[in-house]
Structures are given as C-alpha cells and as structure tokens.
C-alpha positions in Angstrom: 105.3 75.7 105.2 103.6 77.3 108.2 106.2 80.0 108.4 105.6 80.9 104.7 101.8 80.9 105.3 102.1 83.2 108.3 104.4 85.5 106.4 101.9 85.6 103.5 99.1 86.2 106.0 101.0 89.1 107.6 101.6 90.6 104.2 97.9 90.3 103.2 96.8 91.8 106.6 99.2 94.7 106.0 98.1 95.2 102.4 94.4 95.1 103.2 94.5 97.3 106.2 91.9 100.1 106.0 93.2 103.5 105.0 91.5 106.6 106.3 90.8 109.2 103.6 92.2 112.7 104.0 90.1 115.1 106.2 89.3 117.5 103.3 88.4 114.8 100.8 84.7 115.6 100.9 85.2 119.3 100.5 87.6 118.8 97.6 85.2 116.4 95.9 82.3 118.8 96.4 84.3 121.7 95.0 85.3 119.6 92.0 81.8 118.5 91.3 80.5 122.0 91.7 83.1 123.2 89.2 82.2 120.6 86.7 78.5 121.4 87.0 79.1 125.1 86.6 81.4 124.6 83.6 78.8 122.3 82.0 76.1 125.0 82.6 78.3 127.6 81.0 78.9 125.4 78.0 75.2 124.9 77.5 74.5 128.5 78.0 77.0 129.5 75.4 75.6 127.1 72.8 73.6 128.8 70.1 70.2 127.3 69.1 71.0 128.1 65.5 73.8 125.5 65.6 71.2 122.8 66.4 70.5 122.2 62.7 73.9 120.6 62.1 74.2 117.3 64.1 78.0 117.6 64.1 77.6 120.5 66.6 75.6 118.4 69.1 78.7 116.6 70.6 79.8 119.4 72.9 76.4 120.3 74.3 75.5 116.6 74.7 78.8 116.0 76.6 78.2 119.1 78.7 74.7 117.9 79.5 75.9 114.4 80.5 78.9 115.7 82.6 76.8 118.3 84.3 74.0 115.9 85.1 76.4 113.3 86.4 78.3 115.8 88.5 75.0 117.3 89.8 73.6 114.0 90.8 76.9 113.0 92.5 76.9 116.4 94.3 73.4 115.8 95.6 74.3 112.3 96.7 77.4 113.5 98.5 75.5 116.2 100.4 72.7 113.7 101.3 75.3 111.2 102.5 77.0 113.9 104.6 73.7 114.8 106.2 72.8 111.2 106.9 76.2 110.3 108.1 75.4 111.6 111.6 72.6 109.1 112.2 73.6 105.5 112.8 70.2 103.9 112.4 68.0 104.6 109.3 64.3 104.1 109.5 61.8 104.2 106.7 60.7 107.7 107.6 64.3 108.9 107.8 65.0 107.4 104.3 61.9 109.0 102.9 62.9 112.4 104.4 66.4 112.0 103.0 65.0 111.2 99.5 62.6 114.2 99.7 65.5 116.5 100.7 67.6 115.1 97.9 64.8 115.9 95.4 64.4 119.4 96.8 68.2 119.9 96.6 68.2 118.7 93.0 65.3 120.9 92.1 67.0 124.0 93.8 70.3 123.3 92.1 68.7 122.8 88.8 66.8 126.1 89.1 70.0 127.8 90.2 72.0 126.5 87.2 69.3 127.2 84.7 68.7 130.7 86.1 65.1 130.2 87.2 63.8 129.7 83.7 
C-alpha cells in the first residue's frame, strides 16, 4: 500500500509541477488585446447612427462595445501588472499611484480610440 501511495504522490507531484510561461506570452497577449480593441473601435466607427432605429441592428455594435471594453480593461491591467511586477513590496502609496496610472492609461487609450472627440 505504501508503494502505491508513494507512486501516486510522485505522479501528483509531477502533474502539479509549476510550468513557466513562454517568454513572449505578455507581448503576444498585449498584441492580441490591442488588435481586439482596435477592431472593436473600427466596428463602432463604421456603425451608422441611422441604423439605431432598428433594434435588430444593435447586436454588432453592442458586441463590439463589450469586446472592446473588456480587451481595453485587460490591456490596462496587463500593463499595470507589468509595471508593478518589478517591485516586491506594495505600499498603500504605491497601490494608489498604480491605480492613478491605470486611470490615466485608460483615459489616454480611450481618447486615442475615440479620436479625441
């Protein structure tokens, strides 16, 4: 019984061993999120306001708005995490500064995507 238990323990240890992500994962994720955000902005830009009268036409812009918002928020969080990754201890002031930077980044990205309207 102990041999089976040690074999099972070894299998679990091997299965649950940490796996390092690829080096370029963050860049690929950022590129994909940027692409989604830009495609959503293009979709919203191409939408005609005259089509707003018919609710059947609201699906694509609503989906673009949700996808773009989610991708933009994820992009901001990814960039904020990358900046904060260098510091090992987080103080209240550092957390506040990170939140302020994230809000400024979100504001800047929103203005860029909307064309400073």
